All heavy atoms as an XYZ file, in Angstrom:
847
protein
N       6.397    -25.539      9.659
C       7.203    -24.520      9.007
C       6.307    -23.496      8.313
O       6.569    -22.298      8.422
C       8.109    -25.225      7.946
C       8.855    -24.241      7.149
S      10.564    -24.292      7.625
C      11.273    -23.338      6.329
N       5.238    -23.937      7.591
C       4.268    -23.026      6.943
C       3.641    -22.123      7.970
O       3.495    -20.954      7.730
C       3.274    -23.853      6.200
C       3.924    -24.689      5.098
C       2.218    -22.940      5.580
C       3.899    -24.072      3.783
N       3.219    -22.708      9.075
C       2.560    -21.833     10.117
C       3.506    -20.797     10.642
O       3.108    -19.717     10.890
C       2.001    -22.765     11.252
C       0.836    -23.526     10.916
C       0.288    -24.239     12.019
N      -0.892    -25.011     11.608
C      -1.470    -25.879     12.359
N      -1.059    -26.130     13.558
N      -2.529    -26.535     11.902
N       4.772    -21.177     10.873
C       5.745    -20.264     11.416
C       5.950    -19.094     10.374
O       5.955    -17.978     10.702
C       7.081    -20.954     11.687
C       8.051    -20.010     12.363
C       9.293    -20.779     12.817
N       8.923    -21.801     13.689
C       9.545    -22.955     13.854
N      10.619    -23.186     13.119
N       9.196    -23.859     14.750
N       6.098    -19.484      9.100
C       6.277    -18.480      8.047
C       5.028    -17.573      7.943
O       5.140    -16.372      7.801
C       6.535    -19.149      6.715
C       6.649    -18.189      5.574
C       7.795    -17.403      5.419
C       5.641    -18.041      4.646
C       7.884    -16.495      4.424
C       5.704    -17.201      3.604
C       6.863    -16.368      3.508
N       3.827    -18.211      7.994
C       2.603    -17.463      7.943
C       2.520    -16.441      9.110
O       2.125    -15.310      8.890
C       1.420    -18.322      7.937
O       1.400    -19.218      6.871
N       2.868    -16.876     10.279
C       2.852    -16.027     11.423
C       3.774    -14.836     11.293
O       3.473    -13.705     11.591
N       4.955    -15.107     10.784
C       5.954    -14.037     10.574
C       5.472    -13.077      9.478
O       5.656    -11.864      9.643
C       7.300    -14.657     10.124
C       8.091    -15.385     11.222
C       9.335    -16.035     10.671
C       8.477    -14.406     12.380
N       4.894    -13.616      8.415
C       4.366    -12.759      7.405
C       3.254    -11.853      7.919
O       3.209    -10.657      7.664
C       3.792    -13.585      6.244
C       3.321    -12.836      5.028
C       4.502    -12.026      4.416
C       2.769    -13.817      4.006
N       2.331    -12.379      8.756
C       1.307    -11.559      9.361
C       1.889    -10.477     10.267
O       1.421     -9.351     10.272
C       0.326    -12.441     10.096
C      -0.690    -13.182      9.216
C      -1.581    -14.108     10.071
C      -1.545    -12.192      8.474
N       2.895    -10.856     11.078
C       3.555     -9.857     11.948
C       4.131     -8.761     11.096
O       4.045     -7.561     11.405
C       4.573    -10.493     12.836
C       4.117    -11.302     13.968
C       5.237    -12.020     14.726
C       3.338    -10.412     14.988
N       4.814     -9.115     10.043
C       5.402     -8.088      9.125
C       4.326     -7.205      8.561
O       4.410     -5.992      8.595
C       6.195     -8.802      7.993
C       6.656     -7.821      6.986
C       7.773     -7.052      7.167
C       5.991     -7.696      5.771
C       8.247     -6.126      6.237
C       6.381     -6.816      4.839
C       7.521     -5.986      5.008
N       3.292     -7.851      8.045
C       2.187     -7.093      7.424
C       1.527     -6.130      8.423
O       1.274     -4.976      8.123
C       1.155     -8.036      6.881
C       0.098     -7.402      6.032
C      -1.090     -6.935      6.462
C       0.155     -7.125      4.643
N      -1.807     -6.376      5.412
C      -1.094     -6.443      4.293
C       1.123     -7.395      3.685
C      -1.279     -6.084      3.011
C       0.857     -6.977      2.383
C      -0.364     -6.350      2.092
N       1.308     -6.549      9.633
C       0.573     -5.797     10.594
C       1.416     -4.744     11.343
O       0.965     -3.655     11.638
C      -0.118     -6.689     11.670
N       2.678     -5.066     11.568
C       3.469     -4.218     12.467
C       4.567     -3.415     11.836
O       4.994     -2.431     12.402
N       5.090     -3.807     10.756
C       6.302     -3.199     10.181
C       6.124     -2.380      8.942
O       7.065     -1.879      8.415
C       7.390     -4.231     10.045
C       7.803     -4.840     11.336
C       7.385     -6.093     11.671
C       8.559     -4.124     12.271
C       7.715     -6.626     12.878
C       8.934     -4.648     13.466
C       8.498     -5.896     13.799
O       8.857     -6.441     15.002
N       4.919     -2.325      8.419
C       4.697     -1.513      7.259
C       4.487     -0.019      7.670
O       4.075      0.222      8.807
C       3.465     -2.059      6.470
C       3.649     -3.387      5.831
C       2.358     -3.895      5.223
C       4.747     -3.409      4.818
N       4.648      0.882      6.778
C       4.399      2.256      7.115
C       2.993      2.491      7.519
O       2.071      1.743      7.211
C       4.686      3.034      5.802
C       5.549      2.149      5.002
C       5.209      0.712      5.428
N       2.742      3.561      8.229
C       1.368      3.818      8.779
C       0.346      3.844      7.679
O      -0.791      3.409      7.818
C       1.364      5.067      9.581
N       0.688      4.398      6.518
C      -0.252      4.467      5.397
C      -0.684      3.092      5.017
O      -1.852      2.855      4.708
C       0.433      5.162      4.233
C      -0.451      5.424      3.065
C       0.272      6.072      1.970
N       1.238      7.024      2.417
C       1.313      8.254      1.936
N       0.457      8.668      1.080
N       2.208      9.065      2.362
N       0.184      2.087      4.974
C      -0.130      0.745      4.557
C      -0.981      0.026      5.632
O      -1.790     -0.806      5.327
C       1.082     -0.060      4.211
N      -0.767      0.367      6.879
C      -1.567     -0.286      7.940
C      -2.993      0.101      7.844
O      -3.832     -0.683      8.312
C      -0.990      0.118      9.305
C       0.331     -0.485      9.601
C       0.841     -0.056     10.995
O       0.099      0.555     11.775
N       2.034     -0.419     11.294
N      -3.282      1.179      7.234
C      -4.657      1.577      7.043
C      -5.287      1.016      5.777
O      -6.328      1.439      5.346
C      -4.741      3.114      6.968
C      -5.355      3.715      8.167
O      -5.709      2.974      9.127
O      -5.396      4.920      8.216
N      -4.661     -0.014      5.201
C      -5.023     -0.483      3.887
C      -6.382     -1.125      3.878
O      -7.089     -1.202      2.832
C      -4.023     -1.402      3.298
O      -3.938     -2.589      4.112
N      -6.824     -1.681      5.028
C      -8.099     -2.312      5.080
C      -8.101     -3.771      4.521
O      -9.163     -4.257      4.141
N      -6.988     -4.398      4.512
C      -6.870     -5.796      4.076
C      -7.678     -6.719      4.940
O      -7.432     -6.713      6.146
C      -5.438     -6.283      3.961
C      -5.239     -7.704      3.476
C      -5.668     -7.848      2.019
C      -3.855     -8.104      3.604
N      -8.654     -7.405      4.406
C      -9.427     -8.367      5.126
C      -9.106     -9.782      4.654
O      -9.078    -10.082      3.533
C     -10.977     -8.100      4.874
O     -11.278     -6.781      5.246
C     -11.794     -9.069      5.679
N      -8.716    -10.598      5.658
C      -8.290    -11.977      5.367
C      -9.494    -12.818      5.672
O     -10.007    -12.810      6.765
C      -7.123    -12.414      6.196
C      -6.675    -13.792      5.848
C      -5.949    -11.469      6.054
N     -10.025    -13.578      4.656
C     -11.217    -14.379      4.886
C     -10.845    -15.896      4.939
O      -9.829    -16.280      4.453
C     -12.276    -14.157      3.778
C     -11.723    -14.539      2.424
C     -12.725    -12.678      3.760
C     -12.777    -14.478      1.338
N     -11.704    -16.611      5.577
C     -11.519    -18.066      5.765
C     -12.006    -18.823      4.532
O     -13.146    -18.647      4.119
C     -12.210    -18.536      7.060
C     -12.173    -20.029      7.215
C     -11.462    -20.403      8.474
C     -11.677    -21.889      8.781
N     -10.575    -22.709      8.745
N     -11.162    -19.663      4.007
C     -11.552    -20.550      2.869
C     -12.118    -21.901      3.442
O     -11.588    -22.421      4.387
C     -10.371    -20.804      1.974
N     -13.177    -22.354      2.857
C     -13.819    -23.570      3.301
C     -12.944    -24.803      2.912
O     -13.085    -25.872      3.506
C     -15.203    -23.739      2.739
C     -16.164    -22.629      3.314
O     -15.916    -22.158      4.396
O     -17.087    -22.269      2.584
N     -12.264    -24.672      1.810
C     -11.386    -25.783      1.322
C     -10.119    -25.141      0.826
O      -9.994    -23.988      0.574
C     -12.104    -26.487      0.220
C     -12.487    -25.588     -0.941
C     -13.468    -26.362     -1.917
O     -13.973    -27.417     -1.579
N     -13.697    -25.752     -3.015
N      -9.082    -26.027      0.708
C      -7.771    -25.482      0.194
C      -7.922    -24.817     -1.131
O      -8.692    -25.333     -1.991
C      -6.877    -26.700      0.138
C      -7.494    -27.678      1.059
C      -8.984    -27.434      1.070
N      -7.188    -23.744     -1.394
C      -7.226    -23.045     -2.655
C      -6.216    -23.677     -3.596
O      -5.090    -23.964     -3.244
C      -6.927    -21.534     -2.428
C      -7.990    -20.981     -1.518
C      -6.798    -20.761     -3.683
C      -7.704    -19.541     -1.057
N      -6.636    -23.883     -4.856
C      -5.775    -24.477     -5.854
C      -4.833    -23.320     -6.351
O      -5.288    -22.264     -6.793
C      -6.586    -25.000     -6.986
C      -5.700    -25.703     -8.008
C      -6.511    -26.585     -9.070
C      -7.705    -25.904     -9.585
N      -8.309    -26.644    -10.722
N      -3.552    -23.587     -6.287
C      -2.539    -22.624     -6.732
C      -2.150    -22.990     -8.141
O      -1.287    -23.886     -8.376
C      -1.318    -22.604     -5.763
C      -1.782    -22.277     -4.363
C      -0.272    -21.611     -6.307
C      -0.712    -22.381     -3.341
N      -2.808    -22.323     -9.049
C      -2.584    -22.645    -10.511
C      -2.472    -21.421    -11.370
O      -2.444    -21.495    -12.597
C      -3.663    -23.557    -11.018
C      -5.087    -22.968    -10.870
O      -5.177    -21.844    -10.384
O      -6.053    -23.643    -11.213
N      -2.457    -20.249    -10.780
C      -2.395    -18.987    -11.574
C      -3.720    -18.524    -12.071
O      -3.772    -17.509    -12.799
N      -4.764    -19.189    -11.782
C      -6.089    -18.827    -12.181
C      -6.960    -18.498    -10.951
O      -7.052    -19.295    -10.112
C      -6.785    -19.976    -13.016
C      -8.182    -19.520    -13.527
C      -5.963    -20.366    -14.208
N      -7.521    -17.319    -10.961
C      -8.283    -16.856     -9.754
C      -9.758    -17.223     -9.798
O     -10.627    -16.405     -9.718
C      -8.095    -15.353     -9.605
N     -10.072    -18.521     -9.998
C     -11.410    -18.956    -10.152
C     -11.978    -19.709     -8.957
O     -13.101    -20.207     -8.958
C     -11.627    -19.790    -11.395
C     -10.798    -21.080    -11.387
O      -9.954    -21.281    -10.429
O     -10.903    -21.876    -12.289
N     -11.211    -19.777     -7.864
C     -11.710    -20.378     -6.618
C     -12.821    -19.547     -6.067
O     -12.696    -18.275     -6.055
C     -10.589    -20.617     -5.637
C      -9.618    -21.686     -6.007
O      -9.977    -22.859     -5.845
O      -8.566    -21.390     -6.515
N     -13.875    -20.126     -5.490
C     -14.986    -19.401     -4.952
C     -14.578    -18.368     -3.849
O     -15.194    -17.296     -3.744
C     -15.915    -20.410     -4.390
C     -15.546    -21.681     -5.051
C     -14.098    -21.534     -5.419
N     -13.539    -18.649     -3.120
C     -13.145    -17.771     -2.028
C     -12.727    -16.411     -2.522
O     -12.942    -15.360     -1.910
C     -12.030    -18.415     -1.183
C     -10.682    -18.507     -1.895
C     -11.844    -17.622      0.149
N     -12.137    -16.365     -3.748
C     -11.665    -15.060     -4.348
C     -12.855    -14.218     -4.718
O     -12.710    -12.981     -4.834
C     -10.679    -15.262     -5.433
C      -9.413    -15.997     -5.060
C      -8.920    -17.067     -5.674
C      -8.545    -15.695     -4.011
N      -7.773    -17.477     -5.071
C      -7.528    -16.610     -4.039
C      -8.512    -14.735     -3.016
C      -6.509    -16.649     -3.077
C      -7.514    -14.692     -2.094
C      -6.505    -15.642     -2.152
N     -14.018    -14.795     -4.978
C     -15.204    -14.063     -5.319
C     -15.745    -13.298     -4.101
O     -16.447    -12.278     -4.260
C     -16.296    -14.943     -5.896
C     -15.838    -15.755     -7.126
C     -15.238    -14.906     -8.202
O     -15.779    -13.838     -8.570
N     -14.150    -15.367     -8.786
N     -15.448    -13.854     -2.893
C     -15.959    -13.290     -1.638
C     -14.924    -12.246     -1.027
O     -15.357    -11.399     -0.263
C     -16.216    -14.338     -0.617
C     -17.245    -15.403     -1.082
C     -17.218    -16.621     -0.144
O     -16.540    -16.602      0.872
N     -17.922    -17.642     -0.531
N     -13.680    -12.366     -1.398
C     -12.651    -11.548     -0.832
C     -12.694    -10.104     -1.282
O     -13.183     -9.864     -2.427
C     -11.221    -12.167     -1.182
N     -12.263     -9.198     -0.436
C     -12.258     -7.749     -0.779
C     -10.867     -7.395     -1.226
O      -9.851     -7.750     -0.506
C     -12.713     -6.955      0.375
C     -14.122     -7.207      0.751
C     -14.513     -6.340      1.969
O     -13.705     -5.718      2.627
N     -15.792     -6.268      2.258
N     -10.753     -6.608     -2.269
C      -9.454     -6.219     -2.776
C      -8.938     -4.969     -2.037
O      -9.673     -4.089     -1.623
C      -9.526     -5.913     -4.240
N      -7.597     -4.935     -1.908
C      -6.929     -3.717     -1.432
C      -6.136     -3.248     -2.648
O      -5.442     -3.969     -3.285
C      -5.969     -4.019     -0.319
C      -5.118     -2.813      0.075
C      -6.789     -4.511      0.904
N      -6.268     -1.927     -2.955
C      -5.640     -1.431     -4.170
C      -4.995      0.004     -3.984
O      -4.646      0.595     -4.923
C      -6.606     -1.397     -5.299
O      -7.720     -0.595     -5.004
N      -4.909      0.483     -2.747
C      -4.442      1.823     -2.498
C      -2.933      1.729     -2.251
O      -2.475      2.074     -1.180
C      -5.179      2.489     -1.391
C      -5.153      1.678     -0.142
O      -4.888      0.441     -0.175
N      -5.483      2.306      0.970
N      -2.167      1.471     -3.294
C      -0.701      1.351     -3.115
C       0.083      2.609     -3.589
O      -0.488      3.384     -4.365
C      -0.157      0.118     -3.890
C      -0.646     -1.169     -3.356
C      -1.757     -1.819     -3.953
C      -0.132     -1.708     -2.203
C      -2.230     -3.024     -3.470
C      -0.566     -2.900     -1.679
C      -1.654     -3.553     -2.283
N       1.228      2.710     -3.008
C       2.128      3.865     -3.351
C       3.407      3.339     -3.868
O       3.865      2.236     -3.487
C       2.291      4.754     -2.086
C       1.068      5.430     -1.645
C       0.203      4.726     -0.815
C       0.735      6.653     -2.121
C      -0.972      5.358     -0.359
C      -0.406      7.295     -1.706
C      -1.251      6.578     -0.824
O      -2.459      7.198     -0.429
N       4.069      4.129     -4.706
C       5.384      3.715     -5.201
C       6.464      4.554     -4.561
O       6.228      5.668     -4.078
C       5.420      3.809     -6.732
C       5.362      5.183     -7.278
C       5.257      5.195     -8.779
O       4.697      4.282     -9.389
N       5.845      6.190     -9.398
N       7.671      4.080     -4.530
C       8.804      4.746     -3.989
C       9.905      5.122     -4.971
O      10.878      5.762     -4.611
C       9.402      3.889     -2.823
C       8.419      3.775     -1.711
C       7.600      2.626     -1.580
C       8.325      4.757     -0.777
C       6.734      2.505     -0.543
C       7.403      4.625      0.285
C       6.606      3.548      0.349
O       5.681      3.463      1.368
N       9.729      4.680     -6.170
C      10.703      4.974     -7.230
C       9.999      5.276     -8.559
O       9.100      4.487     -8.854
C      11.692      3.833     -7.400
C      12.793      4.143     -8.385
C      13.884      4.856     -7.971
C      12.726      3.707     -9.709
C      14.906      5.158     -8.876
C      13.704      3.969    -10.582
C      14.770      4.731    -10.181
N      10.184      6.298     -9.224
C      11.226      7.295     -9.033
C      10.853      8.392     -8.085
O      11.707      9.183     -7.651
C      11.384      7.872    -10.476
C      10.001      7.750    -11.087
C       9.430      6.467    -10.473
N       9.646      8.546     -7.696
C       9.258      9.558     -6.673
C       8.671      8.915     -5.482
O       7.820      7.972     -5.615
C       8.151     10.498     -7.287
O       8.711     10.992     -8.565
C       7.876     11.612     -6.395
N       9.111      9.301     -4.319
C       8.705      8.656     -3.078
C       7.231      8.990     -2.703
O       6.794     10.104     -2.790
C       9.588      9.126     -1.953
C       9.532      8.277     -0.716
O       8.907      7.228     -0.737
O      10.073      8.779      0.307
N       6.448      7.954     -2.313
C       5.118      8.052     -1.814
C       4.123      8.738     -2.743
O       3.280      9.460     -2.326
C       5.062      8.740     -0.403
O       5.426     10.081     -0.529
C       5.835      7.976      0.610
N       4.287      8.460     -4.023
C       3.269      8.914     -4.971
C       2.344      7.718     -5.301
O       2.706      6.557     -5.121
C       3.849      9.417     -6.255
O       4.647      8.447     -6.842
C       4.675     10.669     -6.016
N       1.162      7.972     -5.766
C       0.226      6.927     -6.139
C       0.866      6.037     -7.236
O       1.462      6.558     -8.129
C      -1.106      7.509     -6.645
O      -1.613      8.328     -5.652
C      -2.088      6.433     -6.956
N       0.685      4.752     -7.079
C       1.326      3.806     -8.006
C       0.811      4.029     -9.433
O      -0.405      4.289     -9.645
C       1.062      2.349     -7.572
N       1.678      3.911    -10.350
C       1.310      4.066    -11.774
C       0.372      2.988    -12.273
O      -0.681      3.216    -12.834
C       2.551      4.194    -12.669
C       3.322      5.496    -12.345
C       2.161      4.163    -14.153
C       4.676      5.528    -13.008
N       0.772      1.740    -12.047
C      -0.016      0.607    -12.460
C      -0.936      0.111    -11.362
O      -0.598      0.118    -10.167
N      -2.128     -0.194    -11.716
C      -3.126     -0.677    -10.732
C      -2.781     -2.096    -10.293
O      -2.469     -2.961    -11.090
C      -4.510     -0.682    -11.314
C      -5.566     -1.137    -10.314
C      -6.937     -1.262    -10.970
O      -7.156     -0.933    -12.147
N      -7.908     -1.698    -10.170
N      -2.779     -2.315     -8.974
C      -2.544     -3.663     -8.384
C      -3.635     -3.916     -7.334
O      -3.983     -2.992     -6.571
C      -1.190     -3.699     -7.715
O      -0.169     -3.418     -8.710
C      -0.860     -5.076     -7.130
N      -4.186     -5.105     -7.329
C      -5.166     -5.537     -6.285
C      -4.594     -6.696     -5.600
O      -4.004     -7.587     -6.166
C      -6.470     -5.920     -7.007
C      -7.148     -4.772     -7.733
C      -8.435     -5.225     -8.455
O      -8.608     -6.472     -8.615
O      -9.119     -4.339     -8.923
N      -4.782     -6.714     -4.238
C      -4.291     -7.825     -3.403
C      -5.514     -8.355     -2.643
O      -6.298     -7.568     -2.076
C      -3.218     -7.358     -2.421
C      -2.787     -8.500     -1.525
C      -2.033     -6.787     -3.179
N      -5.645     -9.674     -2.578
C      -6.640    -10.387     -1.873
C      -5.923    -11.320     -0.919
O      -4.843    -11.833     -1.212
C      -7.553    -11.187     -2.798
C      -8.230    -10.380     -3.884
C      -7.554    -10.017     -5.023
C      -9.524     -9.984     -3.736
C      -8.187     -9.310     -6.033
C     -10.128     -9.244     -4.738
C      -9.481     -8.953     -5.859
O     -10.161     -8.178     -6.856
N      -6.577    -11.664      0.173
C      -5.941    -12.566      1.204
C      -7.005    -13.527      1.735
O      -8.147    -13.177      1.913
C      -5.327    -11.798      2.338
N      -6.573    -14.808      1.935
C      -7.486    -15.790      2.520
C      -6.589    -16.791      3.295
O      -5.347    -16.834      3.106
C      -8.217    -16.548      1.398
N      -7.251    -17.581      4.097
C      -6.526    -18.655      4.847
C      -7.432    -19.846      5.011
O      -8.661    -19.773      4.881
C      -6.116    -18.119      6.244
C      -7.203    -17.879      7.182
C      -7.504    -18.829      8.172
C      -8.018    -16.710      7.131
C      -8.620    -18.691      9.035
C      -9.031    -16.533      8.026
C      -9.311    -17.501      8.992
O     -10.402    -17.326      9.833
N      -6.857    -20.973      5.269
C      -7.557    -22.185      5.693
C      -6.918    -22.683      6.898
O      -6.086    -21.989      7.548
C      -7.650    -23.189      4.519
C      -6.293    -23.706      4.053
O      -5.281    -23.611      4.808
O      -6.250    -24.210      2.971
N      -7.109    -23.936      7.301
C      -6.594    -24.473      8.508
C      -5.053    -24.658      8.521
O      -4.388    -24.693      9.536
C      -7.206    -25.829      8.875
C      -8.678    -25.704      9.163
O      -9.068    -24.588      9.694
O      -9.466    -26.649      8.974
N      -4.453    -24.654      7.309
C      -3.021    -24.889      7.256
C      -2.251    -23.856      6.453
O      -1.030    -23.808      6.602
C      -2.796    -26.260      6.480
C      -3.245    -27.430      7.320
C      -2.910    -28.702      6.588
C      -3.313    -29.910      7.413
N      -2.973    -31.152      6.755
N      -2.881    -23.002      5.692
C      -2.181    -22.055      4.831
C      -2.715    -20.683      4.811
O      -3.875    -20.439      5.118
C      -2.280    -22.625      3.351
C      -1.678    -23.979      3.256
O      -0.492    -24.201      3.488
N      -2.490    -24.929      2.885
N      -1.879    -19.736      4.428
C      -2.267    -18.363      4.213
C      -2.013    -18.084      2.720
O      -0.993    -18.396      2.191
C      -1.323    -17.429      5.037
C      -1.473    -15.905      4.873
C      -2.889    -15.526      5.344
C      -0.464    -15.230      5.687
N      -2.995    -17.495      2.025
C      -2.991    -17.340      0.610
C      -3.087    -15.847      0.264
O      -3.790    -15.145      0.886
C      -4.150    -18.015     -0.077
C      -4.258    -19.532      0.149
C      -5.030    -19.996      1.205
C      -3.564    -20.407     -0.636
C      -5.163    -21.378      1.417
C      -3.695    -21.769     -0.400
C      -4.460    -22.246      0.636
O      -4.583    -23.559      0.855
N      -2.351    -15.409     -0.765
C      -2.474    -14.079     -1.326
C      -2.712    -14.179     -2.873
O      -2.035    -15.054     -3.473
C      -1.217    -13.249     -1.027
C      -1.041    -12.903      0.369
C      -0.230    -13.697      1.211
C      -1.632    -11.768      0.924
C      -0.057    -13.389      2.548
C      -1.485    -11.517      2.307
C      -0.668    -12.272      3.119
N      -3.538    -13.388     -3.348
C      -3.776    -13.240     -4.769
C      -3.376    -11.838     -5.146
O      -3.880    -10.901     -4.542
C      -5.230    -13.539     -5.139
C      -5.670    -13.201     -6.536
C      -4.974    -14.087     -7.545
C      -7.193    -13.348     -6.646
N      -2.540    -11.702     -6.125
C      -2.141    -10.424     -6.619
C      -2.606    -10.306     -8.060
O      -2.300    -11.127     -8.915
C      -0.551    -10.234     -6.614
C      -0.018    -10.256     -5.247
C       0.303    -11.396     -4.572
C       0.203     -9.025     -4.621
C       0.842    -11.401     -3.317
C       0.707     -8.978     -3.282
C       1.054    -10.155     -2.688
N      -3.324     -9.219     -8.382
C      -3.711     -8.934     -9.758
C      -2.997     -7.656    -10.113
O      -3.288     -6.580     -9.572
C      -5.213     -8.740     -9.852
C      -6.031    -10.011     -9.699
C      -7.501     -9.742     -9.955
C      -8.320    -10.997     -9.805
N      -9.769    -10.752    -10.072
N      -2.078     -7.739    -11.041
C      -1.278     -6.609    -11.469
C      -1.677     -6.267    -12.920
O      -1.534     -7.084    -13.785
C       0.249     -6.920    -11.354
S       0.689     -7.551     -9.731
N      -2.119     -5.037    -13.073
C      -2.612     -4.588    -14.393
C      -1.555     -3.764    -15.077
O      -0.848     -3.020    -14.437
C      -3.933     -3.846    -14.274
C      -5.005     -4.629    -13.664
C      -5.251     -4.615    -12.266
C      -5.848     -5.491    -14.426
C      -6.259     -5.334    -11.702
C      -6.840     -6.240    -13.879
C      -7.041     -6.157    -12.528
O      -8.033     -6.893    -11.937
N      -1.463     -3.866    -16.397
C      -0.576     -3.071    -17.209
C      -1.279     -2.389    -18.295
O      -1.876     -3.074    -19.173
C       0.530     -3.971    -17.800
C       1.587     -3.198    -18.560
O       1.541     -1.979    -18.676
N       2.571     -3.896    -19.096
N      -1.419     -1.074    -18.214
C      -2.189     -0.337    -19.228
C      -1.371     -0.058    -20.550
O      -1.936      0.443    -21.488
C      -2.700      0.955    -18.644
C      -1.625      1.892    -18.183
O      -0.433      1.472    -18.019
O      -1.933      3.112    -17.899
N      -0.101     -0.421    -20.515
C       0.752     -0.238    -21.736
C       1.565     -1.516    -21.958
O       2.755     -1.515    -21.885
C       1.640      0.896    -21.488
C       0.875      2.238    -21.383
C       1.769      3.383    -21.132
N       2.156      3.342    -19.676
C       2.924      4.235    -19.112
N       3.543      5.160    -19.811
N       3.168      4.167    -17.852
N       0.893     -2.654    -22.290
C       1.621     -3.877    -22.518
C       2.483     -3.702    -23.757
O       2.163     -3.052    -24.707
C       0.556     -4.933    -22.820
C      -0.662     -4.155    -23.119
C      -0.545     -2.777    -22.443
N       3.696     -4.314    -23.694
C       4.642     -4.241    -24.837
C       5.562     -3.030    -24.739
O       6.615     -3.002    -25.362
N       5.234     -2.001    -23.846
C       6.157     -0.903    -23.685
C       7.357     -1.248    -22.858
O       8.466     -0.758    -23.126
C       5.409      0.310    -23.030
C       6.303      1.479    -22.954
C       5.610      2.666    -22.343
C       6.608      3.816    -22.306
N       6.166      4.991    -21.687
N       7.188     -2.062    -21.877
C       8.303     -2.357    -20.941
C       8.926     -3.714    -21.370
O       8.403     -4.744    -21.084
C       7.761     -2.488    -19.537
C       7.092     -1.214    -19.089
C       5.721     -1.194    -18.963
C       7.768     -0.044    -18.866
C       5.066     -0.040    -18.541
C       7.140      1.088    -18.455
C       5.785      1.099    -18.316
O       5.133      2.240    -17.961
N       9.989     -3.624    -22.050
C      10.700     -4.753    -22.540
C      12.194     -4.654    -22.093
O      12.805     -3.608    -22.268
C      10.659     -4.906    -24.122
C       9.264     -5.027    -24.559
C      11.512     -6.051    -24.581
C       9.054     -4.929    -26.113
N      12.683     -5.697    -21.485
C      14.043     -5.672    -20.932
C      14.648     -7.093    -20.985
O      13.892     -8.072    -20.914
C      14.108     -5.130    -19.542
O      15.518     -5.011    -19.212
C      13.368     -5.959    -18.557
N      15.942     -7.132    -21.083
C      16.645     -8.445    -21.087
C      17.322     -8.639    -19.738
O      17.691     -9.718    -19.435
C      17.584     -8.593    -22.282
O      18.488     -7.479    -22.215
C      16.805     -8.557    -23.596
N      17.562     -7.569    -19.029
C      18.192     -7.701    -17.727
C      17.719     -6.498    -16.881
O      17.367     -5.464    -17.381
C      19.761     -7.730    -17.852
O      20.177     -6.444    -18.330
N      17.757     -6.751    -15.562
C      17.353     -5.674    -14.624
C      18.452     -5.477    -13.626
O      19.102     -6.471    -13.170
C      16.069     -6.084    -13.903
C      14.825     -6.180    -14.806
C      13.681     -6.822    -13.944
C      14.457     -4.858    -15.343
N      18.629     -4.247    -13.193
C      19.589     -3.953    -12.088
C      19.005     -4.569    -10.845
O      17.796     -4.527    -10.595
C      19.704     -2.480    -11.882
C      20.818     -1.908    -12.631
C      21.057     -0.460    -12.257
N      19.936      0.232    -11.635
C      19.965      1.375    -11.132
N      21.035      2.079    -11.130
N      18.863      1.917    -10.654
N      19.869     -5.023     -9.961
C      19.379     -5.562     -8.709
C      20.060     -4.803     -7.534
O      21.114     -4.282     -7.669
C      19.685     -7.039     -8.548
C      18.918     -7.830     -9.593
C      19.159     -9.308     -9.336
N      18.778     -9.603     -8.025
C      18.880    -10.788     -7.392
N      19.302    -11.789     -8.088
N      18.522    -10.942     -6.174
N      19.394     -4.826     -6.381
C      19.953     -4.315     -5.111
C      20.403     -2.883     -5.208
O      21.510     -2.553     -4.819
C      21.145     -5.221     -4.697
C      20.749     -6.640     -4.553
O      19.598     -6.916     -4.047
O      21.543     -7.462     -4.801
N      19.596     -2.029     -5.723
C      19.901     -0.630     -5.787
C      19.209      0.164     -4.732
O      18.348     -0.237     -4.035
C      19.716      0.015     -7.190
C      18.295     -0.044     -7.689
C      17.394      0.995     -7.487
C      17.852     -1.185     -8.332
C      16.132      0.954     -7.963
C      16.582     -1.247     -8.814
C      15.708     -0.151     -8.612
O      14.457     -0.216     -9.129
């Protein structure tokens, strides 16, 4: 099931994103051992991975450079596909909400 999901995810990533995203340069590297999923990016494989950070936002203005910096890393081993997302907030505490609109 994981392999099937990973394959579908790769097809989505490679074939169905806008042309600008296909040029992102995401490099997926092989991990020598399984990566520990604990919310801490201290596995050695993440030190070797290259970040992709050229993202665009679609709301409130379409295809403008994203306001907040985000970095994405990708790795795989014999059984899994891993992604690490580092999302930075230059104004912590400004965005406070108790509910969010969905499906707009």
